[in-house]
PDB file with one MODEL, atoms N, CA, C and O in Angstrom:
MODEL        1
ATOM      1  N   UNK A   1       0.851  -1.171   0.000  1.00  0.00           N
ATOM      2  CA  UNK A   1       0.000   0.000   0.000  1.00  0.00           C
ATOM      3  C   UNK A   1       0.896   1.233   0.000  1.00  0.00           C
ATOM      4  O   UNK A   1       1.826   1.343   0.799  1.00  0.00           O
ATOM      5  N   UNK A   2       0.603   2.149  -0.901  1.00  0.00           N
ATOM      6  CA  UNK A   2       1.323   3.426  -0.969  1.00  0.00           C
ATOM      7  C   UNK A   2       0.551   4.479  -0.176  1.00  0.00           C
ATOM      8  O   UNK A   2      -0.640   4.685  -0.409  1.00  0.00           O
ATOM      9  N   UNK A   3       1.202   5.118   0.723  1.00  0.00           N
ATOM     10  CA  UNK A   3       0.579   6.182   1.506  1.00  0.00           C
ATOM     11  C   UNK A   3       1.006   7.514   0.905  1.00  0.00           C
ATOM     12  O   UNK A   3       2.195   7.810   0.787  1.00  0.00           O
ATOM     13  N   UNK A   4       0.006   8.310   0.528  1.00  0.00           N
ATOM     14  CA  UNK A   4       0.329   9.593  -0.078  1.00  0.00           C
ATOM     15  C   UNK A   4       0.060  10.762   0.869  1.00  0.00           C
ATOM     16  O   UNK A   4       0.334  11.915   0.536  1.00  0.00           O
ATOM     17  N   UNK A   5      -0.469  10.460   2.034  1.00  0.00           N
ATOM     18  CA  UNK A   5      -0.726  11.528   2.992  1.00  0.00           C
ATOM     19  C   UNK A   5      -1.185  10.962   4.316  1.00  0.00           C
ATOM     20  O   UNK A   5      -1.599   9.806   4.409  1.00  0.00           O
ATOM     21  N   UNK A   6      -1.108  11.773   5.315  1.00  0.00           N
ATOM     22  CA  UNK A   6      -1.557  11.396   6.644  1.00  0.00           C
ATOM     23  C   UNK A   6      -2.562  12.418   7.130  1.00  0.00           C
ATOM     24  O   UNK A   6      -2.489  13.595   6.774  1.00  0.00           O
ATOM     25  N   UNK A   7      -3.493  11.967   7.940  1.00  0.00           N
ATOM     26  CA  UNK A   7      -4.509  12.846   8.506  1.00  0.00           C
ATOM     27  C   UNK A   7      -4.361  12.803  10.023  1.00  0.00           C
ATOM     28  O   UNK A   7      -4.346  11.727  10.621  1.00  0.00           O
ATOM     29  N   UNK A   8      -4.253  13.954  10.630  1.00  0.00           N
ATOM     30  CA  UNK A   8      -4.164  14.041  12.082  1.00  0.00           C
ATOM     31  C   UNK A   8      -5.335  14.860  12.599  1.00  0.00           C
ATOM     32  O   UNK A   8      -5.576  15.974  12.136  1.00  0.00           O
ATOM     33  N   UNK A   9      -6.053  14.309  13.550  1.00  0.00           N
ATOM     34  CA  UNK A   9      -7.129  15.049  14.198  1.00  0.00           C
ATOM     35  C   UNK A   9      -6.529  15.732  15.417  1.00  0.00           C
ATOM     36  O   UNK A   9      -6.215  15.080  16.414  1.00  0.00           O
ATOM     37  N   UNK A  10      -6.373  17.033  15.333  1.00  0.00           N
ATOM     38  CA  UNK A  10      -5.762  17.784  16.431  1.00  0.00           C
ATOM     39  C   UNK A  10      -6.804  18.562  17.228  1.00  0.00           C
ATOM     40  O   UNK A  10      -6.461  19.311  18.143  1.00  0.00           O
ATOM     41  N   UNK A  11      -8.083  18.383  16.876  1.00  0.00           N
ATOM     42  CA  UNK A  11      -9.151  19.070  17.590  1.00  0.00           C
ATOM     43  C   UNK A  11      -9.207  18.621  19.039  1.00  0.00           C
ATOM     44  O   UNK A  11      -9.319  17.430  19.329  1.00  0.00           O
ATOM     45  N   UNK A  12      -9.130  19.570  19.931  1.00  0.00           N
ATOM     46  CA  UNK A  12      -9.133  19.273  21.350  1.00  0.00           C
ATOM     47  C   UNK A  12      -7.727  19.201  21.921  1.00  0.00           C
ATOM     48  O   UNK A  12      -7.538  19.354  23.128  1.00  0.00           O
ATOM     49  N   UNK A  13      -6.745  18.973  21.071  1.00  0.00           N
ATOM     50  CA  UNK A  13      -5.359  18.935  21.511  1.00  0.00           C
ATOM     51  C   UNK A  13      -4.681  20.257  21.179  1.00  0.00           C
ATOM     52  O   UNK A  13      -4.041  20.871  22.033  1.00  0.00           O
ATOM     53  N   UNK A  14      -4.826  20.682  19.943  1.00  0.00           N
ATOM     54  CA  UNK A  14      -4.184  21.914  19.500  1.00  0.00           C
ATOM     55  C   UNK A  14      -5.141  23.106  19.629  1.00  0.00           C
ATOM     56  O   UNK A  14      -4.712  24.219  19.934  1.00  0.00           O
ATOM     57  N   UNK A  15      -6.410  22.873  19.400  1.00  0.00           N
ATOM     58  CA  UNK A  15      -7.378  23.959  19.530  1.00  0.00           C
ATOM     59  C   UNK A  15      -8.634  23.448  20.221  1.00  0.00           C
ATOM     60  O   UNK A  15      -8.909  22.248  20.234  1.00  0.00           O
ATOM     61  N   UNK A  16      -9.383  24.369  20.787  1.00  0.00           N
ATOM     62  CA  UNK A  16     -10.594  24.035  21.533  1.00  0.00           C
ATOM     63  C   UNK A  16     -11.794  24.056  20.596  1.00  0.00           C
ATOM     64  O   UNK A  16     -12.459  25.083  20.461  1.00  0.00           O
ATOM     65  N   UNK A  17     -12.070  22.938  19.956  1.00  0.00           N
ATOM     66  CA  UNK A  17     -13.149  22.874  18.973  1.00  0.00           C
ATOM     67  C   UNK A  17     -14.521  23.020  19.616  1.00  0.00           C
ATOM     68  O   UNK A  17     -15.425  23.599  19.014  1.00  0.00           O
ATOM     69  N   UNK A  18     -14.687  22.506  20.825  1.00  0.00           N
ATOM     70  CA  UNK A  18     -16.027  22.463  21.405  1.00  0.00           C
ATOM     71  C   UNK A  18     -16.538  23.848  21.810  1.00  0.00           C
ATOM     72  O   UNK A  18     -17.669  24.205  21.479  1.00  0.00           O
ATOM     73  N   UNK A  19     -15.730  24.622  22.515  1.00  0.00           N
ATOM     74  CA  UNK A  19     -16.179  25.970  22.883  1.00  0.00           C
ATOM     75  C   UNK A  19     -16.426  26.821  21.650  1.00  0.00           C
ATOM     76  O   UNK A  19     -17.367  27.613  21.614  1.00  0.00           O
ATOM     77  N   UNK A  20     -15.577  26.659  20.635  1.00  0.00           N
ATOM     78  CA  UNK A  20     -15.752  27.414  19.400  1.00  0.00           C
ATOM     79  C   UNK A  20     -17.095  27.078  18.752  1.00  0.00           C
ATOM     80  O   UNK A  20     -17.831  27.979  18.349  1.00  0.00           O
ATOM     81  N   UNK A  21     -17.418  25.792  18.651  1.00  0.00           N
ATOM     82  CA  UNK A  21     -18.684  25.380  18.040  1.00  0.00           C
ATOM     83  C   UNK A  21     -19.876  25.848  18.874  1.00  0.00           C
ATOM     84  O   UNK A  21     -20.881  26.299  18.325  1.00  0.00           O
ATOM     85  N   UNK A  22     -19.764  25.741  20.193  1.00  0.00           N
ATOM     86  CA  UNK A  22     -20.873  26.197  21.054  1.00  0.00           C
ATOM     87  C   UNK A  22     -21.096  27.696  20.891  1.00  0.00           C
ATOM     88  O   UNK A  22     -22.236  28.144  20.771  1.00  0.00           O
ATOM     89  N   UNK A  23     -20.012  28.478  20.886  1.00  0.00           N
ATOM     90  CA  UNK A  23     -20.155  29.925  20.717  1.00  0.00           C
ATOM     91  C   UNK A  23     -20.674  30.274  19.338  1.00  0.00           C
ATOM     92  O   UNK A  23     -21.456  31.212  19.182  1.00  0.00           O
ATOM     93  N   UNK A  24     -20.243  29.525  18.342  1.00  0.00           N
ATOM     94  CA  UNK A  24     -20.633  29.788  16.952  1.00  0.00           C
ATOM     95  C   UNK A  24     -22.150  29.750  16.789  1.00  0.00           C
ATOM     96  O   UNK A  24     -22.709  30.533  16.020  1.00  0.00           O
ATOM     97  N   UNK A  25     -22.822  28.844  17.507  1.00  0.00           N
ATOM     98  CA  UNK A  25     -24.282  28.759  17.395  1.00  0.00           C
ATOM     99  C   UNK A  25     -24.980  29.571  18.481  1.00  0.00           C
ATOM    100  O   UNK A  25     -26.047  30.135  18.236  1.00  0.00           O
ATOM    101  N   UNK A  26     -24.403  29.639  19.664  1.00  0.00           N
ATOM    102  CA  UNK A  26     -25.062  30.317  20.788  1.00  0.00           C
ATOM    103  C   UNK A  26     -25.210  31.812  20.542  1.00  0.00           C
ATOM    104  O   UNK A  26     -26.270  32.375  20.812  1.00  0.00           O
ATOM    105  N   UNK A  27     -24.178  32.458  20.041  1.00  0.00           N
ATOM    106  CA  UNK A  27     -24.199  33.912  19.865  1.00  0.00           C
ATOM    107  C   UNK A  27     -25.298  34.348  18.892  1.00  0.00           C
ATOM    108  O   UNK A  27     -26.108  35.198  19.257  1.00  0.00           O
ATOM    109  N   UNK A  28     -25.364  33.804  17.666  1.00  0.00           N
ATOM    110  CA  UNK A  28     -26.439  34.254  16.770  1.00  0.00           C
ATOM    111  C   UNK A  28     -27.832  33.827  17.242  1.00  0.00           C
ATOM    112  O   UNK A  28     -28.805  34.549  17.023  1.00  0.00           O
ATOM    113  N   UNK A  29     -27.934  32.659  17.889  1.00  0.00           N
ATOM    114  CA  UNK A  29     -29.237  32.226  18.397  1.00  0.00           C
ATOM    115  C   UNK A  29     -29.723  33.199  19.469  1.00  0.00           C
ATOM    116  O   UNK A  29     -30.884  33.606  19.465  1.00  0.00           O
ATOM    117  N   UNK A  30     -28.837  33.564  20.378  1.00  0.00           N
ATOM    118  CA  UNK A  30     -29.186  34.506  21.440  1.00  0.00           C
ATOM    119  C   UNK A  30     -29.578  35.865  20.849  1.00  0.00           C
ATOM    120  O   UNK A  30     -30.520  36.500  21.324  1.00  0.00           O
ATOM    121  N   UNK A  31     -28.867  36.303  19.829  1.00  0.00           N
ATOM    122  CA  UNK A  31     -29.173  37.587  19.183  1.00  0.00           C
ATOM    123  C   UNK A  31     -30.572  37.590  18.578  1.00  0.00           C
ATOM    124  O   UNK A  31     -31.202  38.641  18.460  1.00  0.00           O
ATOM    125  N   UNK A  32     -31.053  36.408  18.196  1.00  0.00           N
ATOM    126  CA  UNK A  32     -32.404  36.304  17.617  1.00  0.00           C
ATOM    127  C   UNK A  32     -33.447  35.905  18.664  1.00  0.00           C
ATOM    128  O   UNK A  32     -34.606  35.651  18.338  1.00  0.00           O
ATOM    129  N   UNK A  33     -33.007  35.855  19.939  1.00  0.00           N
ATOM    130  CA  UNK A  33     -33.942  35.507  21.009  1.00  0.00           C
ATOM    131  C   UNK A  33     -34.263  34.031  21.070  1.00  0.00           C
ATOM    132  O   UNK A  33     -35.293  33.651  21.628  1.00  0.00           O
ATOM    133  N   UNK A  34     -33.422  33.198  20.521  1.00  0.00           N
ATOM    134  CA  UNK A  34     -33.639  31.747  20.494  1.00  0.00           C
ATOM    135  C   UNK A  34     -32.771  31.061  21.530  1.00  0.00           C
ATOM    136  O   UNK A  34     -31.677  31.525  21.853  1.00  0.00           O
ATOM    137  N   UNK A  35     -33.271  29.961  22.039  1.00  0.00           N
ATOM    138  CA  UNK A  35     -32.498  29.136  22.960  1.00  0.00           C
ATOM    139  C   UNK A  35     -32.128  27.861  22.211  1.00  0.00           C
ATOM    140  O   UNK A  35     -32.977  27.239  21.572  1.00  0.00           O
ATOM    141  N   UNK A  36     -30.873  27.483  22.292  1.00  0.00           N
ATOM    142  CA  UNK A  36     -30.410  26.282  21.599  1.00  0.00           C
ATOM    143  C   UNK A  36     -29.518  25.487  22.540  1.00  0.00           C
ATOM    144  O   UNK A  36     -28.811  26.058  23.370  1.00  0.00           O
ATOM    145  N   UNK A  37     -29.555  24.178  22.406  1.00  0.00           N
ATOM    146  CA  UNK A  37     -28.661  23.309  23.177  1.00  0.00           C
ATOM    147  C   UNK A  37     -27.313  23.308  22.462  1.00  0.00           C
ATOM    148  O   UNK A  37     -27.055  22.473  21.595  1.00  0.00           O
ATOM    149  N   UNK A  38     -26.466  24.252  22.837  1.00  0.00           N
ATOM    150  CA  UNK A  38     -25.200  24.424  22.126  1.00  0.00           C
ATOM    151  C   UNK A  38     -24.260  23.241  22.343  1.00  0.00           C
ATOM    152  O   UNK A  38     -23.414  22.969  21.490  1.00  0.00           O
ATOM    153  N   UNK A  39     -24.387  22.540  23.452  1.00  0.00           N
ATOM    154  CA  UNK A  39     -23.579  21.340  23.704  1.00  0.00           C
ATOM    155  C   UNK A  39     -23.939  20.248  22.690  1.00  0.00           C
ATOM    156  O   UNK A  39     -23.057  19.623  22.100  1.00  0.00           O
ATOM    157  N   UNK A  40     -25.230  20.028  22.497  1.00  0.00           N
ATOM    158  CA  UNK A  40     -25.680  19.028  21.519  1.00  0.00           C
ATOM    159  C   UNK A  40     -25.265  19.435  20.110  1.00  0.00           C
ATOM    160  O   UNK A  40     -24.848  18.591  19.316  1.00  0.00           O
ATOM    161  N   UNK A  41     -25.378  20.723  19.797  1.00  0.00           N
ATOM    162  CA  UNK A  41     -24.966  21.208  18.484  1.00  0.00           C
ATOM    163  C   UNK A  41     -23.491  20.911  18.238  1.00  0.00           C
ATOM    164  O   UNK A  41     -23.124  20.408  17.176  1.00  0.00           O
ATOM    165  N   UNK A  42     -22.640  21.222  19.226  1.00  0.00           N
ATOM    166  CA  UNK A  42     -21.198  21.006  19.078  1.00  0.00           C
ATOM    167  C   UNK A  42     -20.892  19.525  18.863  1.00  0.00           C
ATOM    168  O   UNK A  42     -20.083  19.176  18.002  1.00  0.00           O
ATOM    169  N   UNK A  43     -21.527  18.666  19.632  1.00  0.00           N
ATOM    170  CA  UNK A  43     -21.285  17.225  19.491  1.00  0.00           C
ATOM    171  C   UNK A  43     -21.763  16.703  18.138  1.00  0.00           C
ATOM    172  O   UNK A  43     -21.096  15.875  17.518  1.00  0.00           O
ATOM    173  N   UNK A  44     -22.914  17.186  17.684  1.00  0.00           N
ATOM    174  CA  UNK A  44     -23.438  16.765  16.380  1.00  0.00           C
ATOM    175  C   UNK A  44     -22.507  17.230  15.253  1.00  0.00           C
ATOM    176  O   UNK A  44     -22.208  16.476  14.327  1.00  0.00           O
ATOM    177  N   UNK A  45     -22.064  18.469  15.349  1.00  0.00           N
ATOM    178  CA  UNK A  45     -21.148  19.005  14.339  1.00  0.00           C
ATOM    179  C   UNK A  45     -19.864  18.183  14.266  1.00  0.00           C
ATOM    180  O   UNK A  45     -19.363  17.901  13.178  1.00  0.00           O
ATOM    181  N   UNK A  46     -19.343  17.808  15.406  1.00  0.00           N
ATOM    182  CA  UNK A  46     -18.122  16.993  15.450  1.00  0.00           C
ATOM    183  C   UNK A  46     -18.368  15.628  14.805  1.00  0.00           C
ATOM    184  O   UNK A  46     -17.534  15.141  14.042  1.00  0.00           O
ATOM    185  N   UNK A  47     -19.507  15.015  15.109  1.00  0.00           N
ATOM    186  CA  UNK A  47     -19.852  13.724  14.516  1.00  0.00           C
ATOM    187  C   UNK A  47     -19.972  13.807  13.005  1.00  0.00           C
ATOM    188  O   UNK A  47     -19.511  12.915  12.293  1.00  0.00           O
ATOM    189  N   UNK A  48     -20.587  14.869  12.515  1.00  0.00           N
ATOM    190  CA  UNK A  48     -20.732  15.057  11.068  1.00  0.00           C
ATOM    191  C   UNK A  48     -19.378  15.247  10.396  1.00  0.00           C
ATOM    192  O   UNK A  48     -19.164  14.780   9.277  1.00  0.00           O
ATOM    193  N   UNK A  49     -18.465  15.935  11.080  1.00  0.00           N
ATOM    194  CA  UNK A  49     -17.128  16.128  10.523  1.00  0.00           C
ATOM    195  C   UNK A  49     -16.434  14.770  10.347  1.00  0.00           C
ATOM    196  O   UNK A  49     -15.807  14.512   9.319  1.00  0.00           O
ATOM    197  N   UNK A  50     -16.554  13.912  11.361  1.00  0.00           N
ATOM    198  CA  UNK A  50     -15.918  12.599  11.256  1.00  0.00           C
ATOM    199  C   UNK A  50     -16.552  11.758  10.150  1.00  0.00           C
ATOM    200  O   UNK A  50     -15.853  11.013   9.462  1.00  0.00           O
ATOM    201  N   UNK A  51     -17.871  11.870   9.972  1.00  0.00           N
ATOM    202  CA  UNK A  51     -18.538  11.137   8.877  1.00  0.00           C
ATOM    203  C   UNK A  51     -17.968  11.581   7.537  1.00  0.00           C
ATOM    204  O   UNK A  51     -17.664  10.751   6.680  1.00  0.00           O
ATOM    205  N   UNK A  52     -17.823  12.889   7.357  1.00  0.00           N
ATOM    206  CA  UNK A  52     -17.318  13.370   6.081  1.00  0.00           C
ATOM    207  C   UNK A  52     -15.865  12.987   5.872  1.00  0.00           C
ATOM    208  O   UNK A  52     -15.460  12.716   4.742  1.00  0.00           O
ATOM    209  N   UNK A  53     -15.079  12.959   6.919  1.00  0.00           N
ATOM    210  CA  UNK A  53     -13.687  12.518   6.791  1.00  0.00           C
ATOM    211  C   UNK A  53     -13.613  11.053   6.387  1.00  0.00           C
ATOM    212  O   UNK A  53     -12.789  10.674   5.554  1.00  0.00           O
ATOM    213  N   UNK A  54     -14.479  10.228   6.980  1.00  0.00           N
ATOM    214  CA  UNK A  54     -14.498   8.801   6.623  1.00  0.00           C
ATOM    215  C   UNK A  54     -14.917   8.612   5.172  1.00  0.00           C
ATOM    216  O   UNK A  54     -14.345   7.779   4.470  1.00  0.00           O
ATOM    217  N   UNK A  55     -15.905   9.371   4.713  1.00  0.00           N
ATOM    218  CA  UNK A  55     -16.369   9.194   3.339  1.00  0.00           C
ATOM    219  C   UNK A  55     -15.301   9.611   2.340  1.00  0.00           C
ATOM    220  O   UNK A  55     -15.177   9.000   1.278  1.00  0.00           O
ATOM    221  N   UNK A  56     -14.535  10.636   2.660  1.00  0.00           N
ATOM    222  CA  UNK A  56     -13.442  11.046   1.777  1.00  0.00           C
ATOM    223  C   UNK A  56     -12.399   9.933   1.716  1.00  0.00           C
ATOM    224  O   UNK A  56     -11.947   9.558   0.634  1.00  0.00           O
ATOM    225  N   UNK A  57     -12.025   9.414   2.867  1.00  0.00           N
ATOM    226  CA  UNK A  57     -11.009   8.360   2.903  1.00  0.00           C
ATOM    227  C   UNK A  57     -11.444   7.076   2.244  1.00  0.00           C
ATOM    228  O   UNK A  57     -10.657   6.454   1.532  1.00  0.00           O
ATOM    229  N   UNK A  58     -12.685   6.660   2.462  1.00  0.00           N
ATOM    230  CA  UNK A  58     -13.142   5.386   1.902  1.00  0.00           C
ATOM    231  C   UNK A  58     -13.395   5.465   0.393  1.00  0.00           C
ATOM    232  O   UNK A  58     -13.395   4.441  -0.291  1.00  0.00           O
ATOM    233  N   UNK A  59     -13.607   6.657  -0.116  1.00  0.00           N
ATOM    234  CA  UNK A  59     -13.848   6.819  -1.558  1.00  0.00           C
ATOM    235  C   UNK A  59     -12.544   7.064  -2.319  1.00  0.00           C
ATOM    236  O   UNK A  59     -12.544   7.176  -3.544  1.00  0.00           O
ATOM    237  N   UNK A  60     -11.456   7.144  -1.596  1.00  0.00           N
ATOM    238  CA  UNK A  60     -10.176   7.400  -2.254  1.00  0.00           C
ATOM    239  C   UNK A  60     -10.049   8.836  -2.734  1.00  0.00           C
ATOM    240  O   UNK A  60      -9.232   9.134  -3.606  1.00  0.00           O
ATOM    241  N   UNK A  61     -10.854   9.724  -2.169  1.00  0.00           N
ATOM    242  CA  UNK A  61     -10.806  11.123  -2.572  1.00  0.00           C
ATOM    243  C   UNK A  61      -9.719  11.848  -1.799  1.00  0.00           C
ATOM    244  O   UNK A  61      -9.272  11.384  -0.749  1.00  0.00           O
ATOM    245  N   UNK A  62      -9.309  12.957  -2.313  1.00  0.00           N
ATOM    246  CA  UNK A  62      -8.319  13.762  -1.603  1.00  0.00           C
ATOM    247  C   UNK A  62      -8.902  15.142  -1.301  1.00  0.00           C
ATOM    248  O   UNK A  62      -9.776  15.633  -2.016  1.00  0.00           O
ATOM    249  N   UNK A  63      -8.420  15.734  -0.267  1.00  0.00           N
ATOM    250  CA  UNK A  63      -8.824  17.082   0.108  1.00  0.00           C
ATOM    251  C   UNK A  63      -7.634  17.980  -0.144  1.00  0.00           C
ATOM    252  O   UNK A  63      -6.528  17.702   0.320  1.00  0.00           O
ATOM    253  N   UNK A  64      -7.853  19.053  -0.875  1.00  0.00           N
ATOM    254  CA  UNK A  64      -6.726  19.959  -1.127  1.00  0.00           C
ATOM    255  C   UNK A  64      -7.055  21.346  -0.649  1.00  0.00           C
ATOM    256  O   UNK A  64      -6.232  22.253  -0.773  1.00  0.00           O
TER     257      UNK A  64
ENDMDL
END
């Protein structure tokens, strides 16, 4: 097998992905008078990111 690249998930180690995602949705929701479960939003967003990473890898696609 030839490896042409490596993928490293540095979220949570190098940067704080969860607070960023929670703030990203909480601030505009609050500005519109809406209440949102920002914790659930952050976790869902993270899960969707991993799904898309898996689909890219399993399809042999590359991200540039």
